[in-house]
C-alpha positions as CSV (number, residue, x, y, z in Angstrom):
1,M,108.0,86.5,242.3
2,N,107.6,85.6,246.1
3,H,106.4,82.2,245.4
4,A,109.4,81.5,243.4
5,V,111.9,82.7,246.6
6,E,109.8,80.7,248.8
7,W,110.2,77.6,246.9
8,S,114.3,78.0,246.1
9,R,114.6,78.5,250.0
10,Q,112.8,75.7,250.6
11,A,114.3,73.4,247.7
12,M,118.1,74.7,249.0
13,G,117.0,73.6,252.4
14,I,115.9,69.8,251.4
15,A,119.5,69.5,249.2
16,L,121.2,70.3,252.8
17,L,119.1,68.0,254.7
18,L,119.4,65.1,251.4
19,G,122.9,65.6,251.3
20,S,124.2,66.4,254.8
21,P,124.1,62.8,256.3
22,L,126.5,61.6,253.3
23,L,128.6,64.6,253.8
24,I,128.9,64.3,257.6
25,T,129.7,60.4,256.9
26,A,132.5,60.9,254.4
27,F,133.7,63.7,256.8
28,L,133.9,61.3,259.9
29,V,135.4,58.6,258.4
30,G,138.1,60.3,256.4
31,L,138.9,62.1,259.6
32,V,139.5,58.8,261.4
33,V,141.3,57.5,258.2
34,N,143.8,60.5,257.6
35,V,144.2,60.2,261.6
36,G,145.2,56.9,261.2
37,Q,147.4,57.6,258.3
38,T,149.2,59.9,260.2
39,L,150.1,57.6,263.2
40,T,151.0,54.8,260.9
41,Q,152.8,57.2,258.6
42,L,151.1,55.7,255.7
43,H,150.2,58.6,253.0
44,E,148.7,56.2,250.0
45,P,145.7,58.2,248.9
46,V,144.1,55.0,248.1
47,V,144.0,54.0,251.4
48,G,141.4,56.9,252.7
49,L,139.4,56.6,249.2
50,I,138.2,53.2,249.7
51,P,136.9,53.4,253.4
52,R,135.1,56.7,252.6
53,L,133.9,55.4,249.6
54,A,132.5,52.2,251.1
55,A,130.9,53.8,253.9
56,V,129.2,56.7,252.0
57,A,127.7,53.6,250.0
58,L,126.7,51.8,253.2
59,V,125.0,55.0,254.9
60,L,123.3,55.8,251.0
61,L,122.1,52.1,251.1
62,L,120.6,52.4,255.0
63,I,118.9,56.0,254.3
64,V,117.3,55.8,250.7
65,P,114.0,54.9,251.7
66,W,114.2,58.3,253.7
67,L,115.5,60.2,251.3
68,V,113.1,58.9,248.4
69,A,110.2,60.1,251.2
70,R,111.4,63.3,251.9
71,W,111.8,64.2,248.3
72,V,108.7,62.8,247.1
73,S,107.0,64.7,250.0
74,F,109.1,67.8,248.9
75,A,108.2,67.4,245.4
76,V,104.2,66.3,246.2
77,D,103.8,69.8,248.1
78,L,105.5,71.8,245.6
79,I,103.1,70.6,242.7
80,G,100.0,71.2,245.2
81,S,100.7,74.4,245.6
82,I,100.9,75.5,242.1
83,P,97.1,75.7,242.1
84,D,97.4,78.4,244.8
85,L,98.8,80.9,242.2
86,L,95.8,80.6,239.9
């Protein structure tokens, strides 16, 4: 039971670590675009969506190797710790 709790805690941590760069990017770009929309009084939803999608896609393309390396490392550690249970 203790191992399941620890593995769940690690999985939540890795999920936050892997998702945070994309979420932070979307937040910052959305904030800048919204301020720009407020200053120009242009309140069109598509104007805010396209830059966010483009920025998140760009960041995703740049950090995919890091994401995959972290994910594989977590999976290898998790699968490697299974024999310790026996």
